[in-house]
N, C-alpha and C positions, 0 to 999 in steps of 0.2 A: 489774756490768753488762758484757755483751759487745756492743761496737758495732763494725760493719764498713761500709766504704763500698764501692760497686760501680760499674761501668760495663758496660752491656750491649752485645753485638755482634750484628749480623745474621748470619742463617745464610748461609754462603759461597756457596750456589748461587743465592740470590735477589739481585735488583738491589738494591744498597745505595742508600740515601737519604743522600748524603754531608752534608747540611745537618741531619741529626737526630742527636741525642745523648740516650742514655737513662742517666741516673746516679741515684744515691741512696744511702741508708744503711738498715741494718737493725740492730736491737739486741734483746737478750733481758735482761729483768731479772726474776730468779725465773721466773715463767711468763707474763709479760707481754711480748708481741711487739710491737715497733714497726717499720714499714717506711714509708719515704718514697721515692717515685719522682719524678724530674723528667724530663719529655720537653721538650727544648729544640730550637729550630730553626724552620724554616719550617713552621708548623702549617697553614697554608691549603692545603697539599697533602695533609694527613691527614684522613681521614674520622672526625670525633669526633661521637658521638651527643650531642645537647644535653642539659643536665641535666634530670632529671625532677623534677616536683613530688611524685611519690610514688614514690621509689626502693624497689625490692623485689628478692626473690629472683627471678631469670631464668635460663633455660637457654640454652645455646650462646652464651654472651657472647664467646667466642673467635671468632666469625664477623665480629666487628667489632673496632675498636681496643679492647683490653682489657689491663689490667695483672694479672699472675698470679704466683703462687709455689707451689712444690710442697714440701710439709713431710713428712719422713719420720723416723720414730724410728730412731736409730742402732741397727744390727744387727738390723733388722726389715724384713721386705718391705712392711708396711703403710705407707701414705702418703695425704696429702690434697692436693687441688688447690683453690686459692682463686682465684677469679675476680672482679675489680673493674673495673667499667666507669666511664668518665669521666661517664656519665650518672647514676652513683649506684647503679646495679643491682649485684647480687652473687650469688654462689653458692659452695658449698663441697661437693666431693665427696670420698667416702672410697674407697679402693682396698685390696684385700686383698693385691695383688701387682701386677706390671707389667701395667697396663691390664686387670686381673682384678677382677671383683666391684664395678664402679662403682655407688655408691649416693650419693644426696644425703645429706650430713652434717646430721642433724636436730638435733645438739648446739647449732647456732647458729641463732637466731631472727632475728638481724640481725648486720651487721658494722659496727662504728663507724669509718667513714672519711670523710675530706673531700677535696674537689677544688677546687683553685685554677687557674682558667683565665685565662691572660693572652694577649697578642697573640703572643708569641714563646715561650711556656713554658705546660706544663701540669703541675701538681703533684698528687700524691695521697698522702695520709698515712692510714695504718691503724694503730690501736693496739687490740690484741685480746688478751684473756685465754684462754690455751690449756688452762686447768684441765680443761675438759670432754673434751679428747681426749688430752693428755699430761701425765705427772706432772712436777712441777717439777725433779725430780732426773734426769729422762731426757735424754740427749743427743739433739739434733735435727740433722737434715741438710736444708738447704734449696737449692732451685733457684729462682732469681729470673729471671722471663721476662716477655715483654711481646709481644702481637700487635699489629701496626701495619697498619691498612687505609688504603691510598692512596685518594684520590677517584676514580681510574679503576678501583677495585675489586681492585687487586693487594694481596696480603697478604704482609707480611714478619714473620719470626720472630726475636725478639731473646732473647739468653740470656747468662749469664755464660760459658758454654762450649756447645759443640755437640759431641757425642760420637758421633753416629750419621752414617750416610750421607745420611740425610734429617733434616729438622727434627723432633726428637721430644722434647718436654719432659719425658716420662715416664721416660726412661732414668735409672736410679738413679745411673750413673756421673757424671751432670750435677748431682747434689745435692752441691754442693762447699763450700757455706757451712755451717760447723758452729757451733752456738750451744749 
């Protein structure tokens, strides 16, 4: 098993929320990927969609507070974008290359994740089998990201690294976690 911890940073040109911290861990055991996010701090300033009684696949989750990661096959232009809403909604998109050929990934009918919402923290845990999109012996590169929407509507973009002049989670140079 390959397990790594992470701490996300806000994009430098956006107003930082000094009382927020996004940390977690990610691991891969064979082709089982587990990722755990922890959003800590003054959450009353964050717009968090309440849990849904009927979580489902939804579009444009990145317009609100959303936990994301981008998964690429090592030495390939192909990659996937995983979106996980604190409300329980989700989506997965497949790309042929940098922002090219975006399609909903139909290999997943649901994503098994849970959300724990506390007064001063929000946790999200996903445990997913990647067999439908990646071979167990293929190396993968991941960019771990989060979109945070403030109650005033301002959006900040958090990632392990920001390699572009603008916040851009799709840049392959940002897929720095190897599993």
